[in-house]
N, C-alpha and C positions, 0 to 999 in steps of 0.2 A: 521541524517535524512536527505532524497536528498529534495530541493527544499520546502521546511517547507515556505517559504515564498510568494511561489507562491500559495497560496491554499486557498483564503478566503472561507468563506462558505455562497456559490449561489449555487442556484439547479433550473432546470426546474421546474416551477408552482409558484416559490417565485418572480419572478418579469417577465414581460413581455419579449416574446422570444427575442427581437430583441434589447432591452435593454440588457441582457444578454450575447447575442452573440458579442454585442461591447464592454463590460467590459472583455470577455474573448479574447479578439483578442487586450484590451489595456493591459493587462493582461502578454500577451504573445510576447508584440513587443521586450521590452529588451532580451528576450533570444533567437528570430529569428535573431538580431541583431548579437548577441552572437558567434551563432554558423552558419552565413550564411557561404552556399555553402553546408549545409549538410544537411539543413532542411527550407523550403517557402510554403507561405502560397499565395495561387491566390483565393481570395473572400472567398465564403464557404470549400477548400479542404487546408489540409494540404498536402506536397510532403516531404518525409521520403528516403535520396541518401544509398544505397544499395548497397553490392560488388557486387553483381550482374549487376549492372550498371541501372537496373529496379527500379521507384523509390515505395516506400510501399506509397499506398493512401489514404487516411483518409478521407469519402467527410458528410459534415455535411447532413443532412435531409432536405428536403423541410418543409418550414415555416406553409403550407398551410394544415400538415393532424394531427389527434388524438396529444393531449400533451402527451400522455401514448408512442407510437411509436418515438417520435423524439429524436434523436441523436446528441450532437453536442462535438467537440474534441477542446481540448487546447494542445498545443505545450508546456512541462512546464521544461524540462530538458534533455538532454545527458551526458551518463557516456562516455567520451572518453578512458577511461585506458579498455573498454570491450565493444566499440561501442554497447551502450545500447540506446535506445533510451525513453522517459519515456513520454505518454500522461494524460492526465485525460478526461475520458469521461463521459458526461452529460447525464443522462437520467430523466424520472418523478423522482423527489423528491429523486431522490441519483444521486452517481456519486461515479465510482473507478479509478484507474487508471492503465494503459493501456502498460505492457512492450516491447517494438520491437527489436528484433535482427538486427543491423544495416550488418551483416552478411549473415544471411540467409531470414531475412524476417517473422519468427516466433514470434509470439505473445501471450501474458497470462494477465489473468486480476489478479491484485491485489487489493484487497477490502479496505486497507487503505495503506497512504503513508508508502511507506519499510523507516527502520533502516539499514544503510548500516556499517559494520562493517568495521576499523579501517585499516585493510590491502586489504579493498576493493574487498574482496573476496568473502563474503554474504553476500544476501539480508535477512532481517527478517519482520515480520509484525505480530501484534495480531490486527485483526477486532473489531472494537470500538462497532457494536450491536451486538445484543445476536442472532440474525437468523444466524450470519456470522463467530459466535465466534469459534477461534481457535489459534493454532502457527503452522507460515508457516514458511520455511528458504529454500531458494534456493542458490543453488552454481553458481557464475559466470564467465566466462574465456571466453576471446578471441570474444564477438559476442554470445556466445552462454549460455545457461541457462538451471538447473535442479533443479526440486524441490525435495528436498532430504527429507523433512520434513513434515509431511501432519496432526497435533495433532490436532483431535477434540472430544472435553468434552462428557462424554454420560450425566454428568448433567449438572444444570447451571451455568455456571461459566463466567466470563469475565474476560479479562486478560489486563493487563496493563504494556508497557515497563517503565523499570527504566532506566538501561544503561549495554550499553558492557564493559566488564571487559577482556580486550586484546582482541584477535583474537577468542578465542575459549570457553568466556564464558559472558552468558549473563542473566541479573538481571530482573526480570519479579515480578507481584505480580497478584494474583489472585481471584477477587471476588465473593465469591460461600456463598450456604447456610451450616449453622453452619450442624456439624452431630457427633454422639457420643457425649464424653465428652467436646466436644469443644463447646465454646460460647453458653452454654444451655440457656440463657439469652437473647440474639437477635437473630436480622433475618438473619444477615448476618456475613462474617466472612471473610478478606482479610489474606492469605497464601502465605509466601514469596515461590518465584520458583527460581530457577538455573536451564538454559540449559547449558550442555558442551559436545566439543566435543571431543569425547573420544573412542578410538578405531575404529575410522572412520565411527563414527557414531554420530548423536544427541542424548544424553541423557534428560532427565528431572528428579529433583528432586524437590519434596515438603519438603516444614520446619512444618511439623503439632507438632511441640513440642507446649505447651501450652502458653510458655513466648513467643514465637515467631510469634502468631496468633495473630490479633488485631480484638475486637468484635467489631462490628457497630451494632446501631440500626436504622433501618431507618424509 
């Protein structure tokens, strides 16, 4: 995972806004020093250097508007191998990660912090919230990124990351409701899932053998 230590559980609405913004500035201070010359903060605004010579600018909203409309940004990391910036954006009672290209300035939202492959060519995430549940993979290269997999389940499913196994295999698990003859006496089952990069695409394999599935009663 990128920047895991920089993502404490804080959110707009949980504490006074001024306190939250103070905490954010304290959390990002070390990263701003580490990447001085590439990213800087001036008051409520972050400036990210891009190859075009024009900064990508992210400005917090004013403090005197409704909480529901508030946005606050935190610089969390920079991936020099691919010229990619990562910000955390806070909105009311929620937050997510924003990935910005230092080459083009293009940006995309990532619901949960991504896991990076050992060779740093893939980003992978499985959102922990049911409303955003799914499996998402991006290919990253020299300041550019492209989403190559967006798997959204048609039924209740919460995925959890376990590990990368090399650069072309990802081991995860899937929490879902029992079906068929699997776990008939419980309300939840955990299914082992493997993602493999084969023939230029990512493929998903679920292990539905009775001895592989874990049955749980909540």
